[in-house]
C-alpha positions as CSV (number, residue, x, y, z in Angstrom):
1,M,-20.0,-11.3,141.2
2,D,-19.9,-11.7,145.0
3,P,-16.0,-13.0,146.0
4,F,-17.7,-15.5,148.6
5,V,-19.8,-17.0,145.6
6,V,-16.6,-17.7,143.5
7,A,-14.8,-19.0,146.7
8,V,-17.5,-21.5,147.2
9,A,-17.9,-22.3,143.4
10,V,-13.9,-22.9,143.3
11,A,-13.9,-25.2,146.4
12,I,-17.1,-27.0,145.3
13,F,-14.8,-27.6,141.8
14,I,-11.6,-28.6,143.4
15,F,-13.8,-30.9,145.8
16,L,-15.5,-32.8,142.7
17,I,-12.2,-33.3,141.2
18,W,-10.6,-34.9,144.5
19,F,-13.8,-36.9,144.7
20,F,-13.8,-38.4,141.1
21,N,-10.1,-39.3,141.7
22,S,-10.6,-40.7,145.1
23,V,-13.7,-42.8,144.6
24,F,-13.1,-46.3,142.6
25,V,-15.4,-49.4,141.7
26,I,-13.5,-52.6,142.1
27,K,-15.3,-55.6,140.3
28,E,-15.6,-58.7,141.8
29,W,-12.7,-60.3,140.4
30,E,-10.3,-57.4,140.9
31,R,-8.2,-56.4,144.0
32,G,-7.0,-52.9,144.4
33,V,-3.5,-52.3,145.4
34,V,-2.6,-48.9,146.9
35,L,0.3,-46.8,147.2
36,R,0.4,-44.5,149.7
37,L,3.5,-41.9,148.8
38,G,5.0,-44.7,147.2
39,R,4.6,-47.3,150.0
40,M,2.5,-50.1,149.4
41,L,-0.2,-50.9,151.9
42,P,0.0,-54.8,153.1
43,Q,-3.5,-55.1,152.5
44,A,-5.2,-54.7,148.6
45,K,-8.8,-53.3,148.4
46,P,-11.6,-55.6,148.1
47,A,-14.4,-55.4,145.6
48,G,-16.9,-52.9,145.5
49,L,-17.1,-49.0,146.2
50,Q,-13.3,-47.8,147.4
51,L,-12.4,-44.6,148.6
52,V,-8.5,-43.7,148.4
53,V,-6.9,-40.1,149.4
54,W,-6.0,-38.4,146.3
55,P,-3.2,-37.5,145.3
56,I,-1.8,-39.2,148.3
57,D,-2.9,-42.4,147.3
58,K,-2.7,-44.2,144.0
59,L,-4.8,-47.2,143.4
60,T,-3.9,-49.8,140.7
61,K,-6.7,-52.5,139.6
62,M,-5.0,-56.2,139.3
63,S,-7.5,-59.0,137.7
64,L,-7.5,-62.3,139.8
65,R,-9.3,-64.2,136.5
66,V,-7.7,-67.2,134.9
67,E,-5.5,-66.0,132.0
68,T,-4.5,-67.7,128.8
69,L,-0.9,-67.5,127.5
70,D,-0.4,-69.5,124.5
71,V,3.1,-70.5,124.3
72,P,4.6,-69.9,120.5
73,P,6.5,-73.0,119.0
74,Q,9.6,-73.9,120.0
75,D,12.5,-75.7,118.4
76,V,13.9,-78.4,121.1
77,I,15.9,-81.7,120.6
78,T,14.4,-84.7,122.3
79,R,16.3,-87.2,124.9
80,D,16.9,-89.4,121.8
81,N,18.7,-86.5,119.6
82,V,15.1,-85.9,117.3
83,S,14.7,-82.3,116.2
84,A,10.9,-81.0,117.0
85,K,8.7,-78.5,117.4
86,V,6.6,-77.9,120.3
87,N,3.9,-75.4,121.3
88,A,1.9,-75.4,124.6
89,V,-0.6,-73.2,126.4
90,C,-0.5,-72.4,130.0
91,Y,-3.2,-71.3,132.6
92,F,-2.4,-69.0,135.5
93,R,-3.9,-66.3,137.9
94,V,-3.1,-64.0,140.2
95,V,-3.3,-64.9,143.5
96,D,-1.4,-62.1,145.3
97,A,-2.3,-58.5,143.8
98,N,0.2,-56.8,146.0
99,R,3.3,-59.3,144.6
100,A,2.5,-59.5,141.2
101,L,2.7,-55.8,141.4
102,S,5.8,-55.0,143.5
103,Q,7.7,-58.4,142.5
104,V,8.0,-58.3,138.4
105,Q,7.6,-55.4,136.2
106,N,5.4,-57.3,133.9
107,Y,4.1,-60.6,135.1
108,L,2.7,-61.6,131.7
109,Y,5.6,-61.0,129.8
110,A,7.3,-62.7,132.7
111,T,5.5,-65.5,132.7
112,S,5.7,-66.0,128.8
113,Q,9.0,-66.0,128.4
114,L,9.6,-68.3,131.2
115,A,7.2,-71.0,130.2
116,Q,8.9,-71.0,126.5
117,T,12.7,-71.8,128.4
118,N,10.9,-74.4,130.5
119,L,9.2,-75.8,127.5
120,R,12.5,-76.4,125.7
121,S,14.3,-77.5,128.6
122,V,11.7,-79.7,129.9
123,V,10.8,-81.7,126.6
124,G,14.4,-82.1,126.1
125,Q,14.5,-84.4,129.0
126,F,12.0,-86.9,127.2
127,E,12.5,-89.0,124.4
128,L,10.0,-88.4,121.4
129,D,7.9,-91.7,122.1
130,E,7.2,-90.4,125.7
131,I,6.2,-86.7,124.3
132,L,3.9,-88.4,122.0
133,S,2.2,-91.2,124.0
134,D,2.4,-89.6,127.9
135,R,1.9,-86.3,127.4
136,E,0.3,-86.1,130.9
137,K,3.7,-86.6,132.3
138,V,5.5,-83.9,130.4
139,N,2.3,-81.3,131.5
140,A,2.7,-82.1,134.9
141,K,6.3,-81.6,135.1
142,L,5.8,-78.5,133.2
143,Q,3.1,-77.3,135.2
144,L,5.1,-78.0,138.7
145,I,8.1,-76.4,137.5
146,L,6.3,-73.2,136.3
147,D,4.4,-73.1,139.7
148,Q,7.4,-72.9,141.7
149,D,9.2,-70.2,139.3
150,T,5.9,-67.9,139.4
151,E,5.0,-68.4,143.1
152,P,7.3,-65.3,144.3
153,W,5.5,-63.2,141.9
154,G,2.1,-64.1,143.3
155,I,1.3,-66.2,140.6
156,K,-0.5,-69.7,140.5
157,V,0.2,-71.6,137.4
158,T,-3.3,-74.0,136.9
159,K,-2.5,-76.1,134.0
160,V,-0.1,-76.6,131.2
161,E,-0.7,-78.4,128.1
162,V,1.6,-79.3,125.3
163,K,-0.3,-78.6,122.1
164,Q,1.1,-79.9,119.4
165,V,4.4,-81.7,118.6
166,D,5.7,-81.5,114.9
167,I,8.5,-83.5,113.7
168,P,10.4,-83.7,110.5
169,D,9.0,-86.0,107.5
170,N,11.8,-88.6,107.5
171,M,11.0,-89.3,111.1
172,Q,7.4,-89.4,110.4
173,R,8.2,-92.1,107.7
174,A,10.1,-93.9,110.1
175,I,7.1,-93.9,112.9
176,A,5.0,-94.7,110.1
177,R,7.1,-98.3,109.3
178,Q,7.8,-98.8,112.8
179,A,3.9,-98.8,113.5
180,E,3.5,-101.2,110.2
181,A,6.1,-103.3,111.3
182,E,4.5,-103.2,115.0
183,R,0.7,-104.2,113.7
184,E,2.5,-107.1,111.6
185,R,4.1,-108.6,114.5
186,R,0.8,-108.4,116.5
187,A,-0.9,-110.2,113.5
188,K,1.6,-112.6,113.1
189,I,1.2,-113.4,117.0
190,I,-2.9,-113.7,116.5
191,H,-2.5,-116.1,114.2
192,A,0.0,-118.2,115.7
193,A,-2.2,-118.3,119.0
194,G,-5.2,-119.2,116.9
195,E,-3.5,-122.0,114.9
196,L,-2.5,-123.5,118.5
197,E,-6.0,-123.0,119.6
198,A,-7.4,-124.7,116.5
199,S,-4.4,-127.6,116.8
200,T,-6.1,-128.1,120.4
201,K,-9.7,-128.5,119.5
202,L,-8.7,-130.7,117.1
203,A,-6.8,-132.9,118.9
204,E,-9.7,-133.1,121.4
205,A,-12.3,-133.7,118.5
206,A,-9.8,-136.8,117.6
207,E,-10.1,-138.3,121.0
208,V,-13.8,-137.8,121.0
209,L,-14.1,-139.6,117.4
210,E,-12.1,-142.3,118.7
211,K,-13.9,-143.3,121.1
212,Q,-17.3,-143.1,119.3
213,P,-16.4,-144.6,115.7
214,A,-20.0,-143.7,114.7
215,S,-19.8,-140.1,114.8
216,I,-17.3,-140.2,111.9
217,Q,-20.3,-141.5,109.8
218,L,-22.5,-139.0,111.3
219,R,-19.9,-136.1,110.4
220,Y,-19.3,-137.7,106.8
221,L,-22.9,-137.3,106.0
222,Q,-23.2,-133.6,107.8
223,T,-20.4,-132.9,105.2
224,L,-22.4,-134.1,102.3
225,T,-25.4,-132.3,103.0
226,E,-23.5,-129.0,103.3
227,I,-22.1,-129.6,99.9
228,G,-25.5,-130.2,98.4
229,T,-26.8,-127.2,99.9
230,E,-24.2,-124.8,99.0
231,K,-23.2,-126.1,95.5
232,N,-26.1,-127.8,93.8
233,T,-24.3,-128.3,90.6
234,T,-21.5,-130.8,92.3
235,I,-22.0,-134.5,91.7
236,V,-20.9,-136.4,94.7
237,F,-20.5,-140.0,94.6
238,P,-20.6,-141.1,98.6
239,L,-18.7,-143.9,99.4
240,P,-18.6,-145.8,102.5
241,I,-15.5,-145.3,104.5
242,D,-15.8,-149.1,105.7
243,I,-15.2,-150.6,102.3
244,I,-12.0,-148.0,101.7
245,S,-10.7,-149.2,104.9
246,Q,-11.1,-153.0,104.2
247,W,-9.8,-152.3,100.6
248,V,-6.7,-150.9,102.3
249,E,-6.4,-153.7,104.4
250,S,-6.5,-156.3,101.6
251,L,-4.0,-154.4,100.1
252,G,-1.7,-154.6,102.9
253,N,-2.3,-158.3,103.7
254,K,-1.3,-158.8,100.0
255,K,1.9,-157.1,100.4
């Protein structure tokens, strides 16, 4: 075999190996961080077909999509000394691929550990009632602290949500008793307000009846009509009120 042909074949083979190790296709949601002789290039490679000088350059792809981190349940003690288990979910994304690769060894693991630590410390600053009723405040504080801590790594924490709060059984029973007492208090207040409104209306009605005595007789007849309609088996003997009033007056004069 001709040595020239062999040399050309070897050169083509070496070129193909270099070419396949130097050409990269970077997806739209990715960026390529390039290390040239151990030094990081200031700008990451954008999406598309990119060529690097292998083996001088080494390209690492970094995803810029939002990632979901499930924070496992943490044992916490609230500000009012109630023990509970709290878990959460954290949403974050890489905004600077160079810093995410160079400033932290594993940004996923680091963000997870940071989220667990801050979840325990932040939730411990609130009372149990605040955690249960005002979770937006807890979520906002968690998101702010995590975003500040992960900013040097090129990570942006977009949202943190407290998912579930598990409390002991005795505390659940205490909360149920408290809620029942609160409902009874509201029922008594509503009942008292109704009695006050009814007494006010009765006083106004008495004033009207006092000005128009004939309306008392009309009301008396209306009551008889209602009784006759609802209970047909009831026997009613109408007795004029004037006769009763005259009889009461005569008894008073005799005394």
